Each structure stands twice: as C-alpha cells, then as structure tokens.
N, C-alpha and C positions, 0 to 999 in steps of 0.2 A: 463344395464337394458335389460331385455329380452322382446321382443315383442311377440304378439300372434302368429306371423308367425314363430318365433324361437321355441316357445313352441310346435306348431304343427309339425314342422320339427323334433324336439327331439322325440316327440311321434311317428312319422312315422318311425324313424330308431332305436327305443329303443329295438326292439326284432328282431329275425332272420326273421320272417315273415313280420314284419313291419306293418304299418297301412296306406294302400293306400289312405283312405279317408282323413286322416290328411294331407298327402302330397298334395292331390288334393285341399283341403281347403286352404292350405298355398299358392298354386299357384293362386287360385282364388282371395284371398285376396290381394296378390301382384299386380295382374292385376287391381283390383279395386282401389288400392292406386295409381297406375300409371295413370289410367283414371281420377281419382279425381284431380291429379296434373295438367293434361293436360286441363281438363275443367276449373280449377281455373285460369290457364294461359290465356285461351281464354276469360274468363269473365273479367279478369283484362284488357286485351287488348281492348275488346269491351267497357268497362267502360271508359277507357282513350280516345277512339275515340269519344264516346258520349260527354265527356267533351270538347274535342277539337272542336267539331262541335258546341256545345252550346256557347263556348267562341269566336269563330271566324267565324262561317259559315255565319252569317247574316251581317257581316261587309261589307259596300259598296253596299248594296242592298237597293234601295230606295222604292221599291214597294212591296206590299203584294202579295204573289203568290196566284193566284186563284185556284191552284191545291191542296194546303195544307188545310186540314180540322181540326177542333178542335184546341186544344191549344198546339200542338206538337211544333210549332215554329211560330213566327210572320212574318218572312221574308223568301223568297226563296233564297237559296244560289246557285241554279243552273243557268248556263248560257245557254239559249236556242237558241243562235245564233251560226251560223257556219261561219268560215272563208272561203274565196274563195277556198283555198287549200283543206279544209275539204269537202266542197260541191263537188269539182271536184273528189276527191277520192271516195266519195259515188256514184257519177254518174258513174265513171269507174267500180266500183264493181257491181253496178246494171246492167250495160251493159253486164258485163261478165256473170251475172247470169240471163240473159233474159229468161223469161218463167218459172222461178222457184219461189217458195214461198219466199226465202230470197231476190231475186231481187225485187219482188213486195213490200216486207216490206221496203226495202231501198228507193224505189220510194215514198212510203207512208210517210216515215220519212221526205224526202226532201220537199214534199208538205206541210206537217204540220209545218215545220220550216221556210217556206217562209213568 
C-alpha cells in the first residue's frame, strides 16, 4: 500500500528535473508524522500519571489541603515537612548563597515550612 509520502517521492523523482516541492512536502509530512507520534506518547504518559495520582495520591492524607481550590482533588498528597537532614542541607546551601536571590529564596522556604 502506497502512502502519500511514497506518492510524493515518486512524483519528485519521476522526471530528470524532478519536483522539489513534492520532495519538500514528503519531508514535511514525515516530520509531522514523527511529531504526532511523540506528542501521542507524551499524552499517554501524562494520562497514565494523572490516573496514578488519582488512584493513590490522596492515600494516607487525613486533612484537606487549604492550598487546593476547586474540585481538582479533595486531599493534598504533598508532605510539607522537612527532615532534619533536609533542613540542614537547605541551611548549608543558603549560607553558601548569602546575599543572592537563591539564598534568600531558600531562607524564605525554611521560614514558611517551620
């Protein structure tokens, strides 16, 4: 079975001078087919992740998250607490970045999570 790309390529090379527009069209169609497959793969992976989050993200969370608005989810699956090791790592990083915007951002994060 001949595809449109094959037909365009046949037309492109049918004469001595060829048809450069047909070859260009064939190349563009192949590129679009490839992009379509990539986008389909990304959509499938995102859909699977949405299902994974719907099925298990709220497990073990007893309180309603005040940051979630609307009917997206009923429970927050995020853990807003830091271990002592995590807190120490952030303090160390903030100390290394003293006087910079990232350092201030890390300090602000620590204050908010206390």
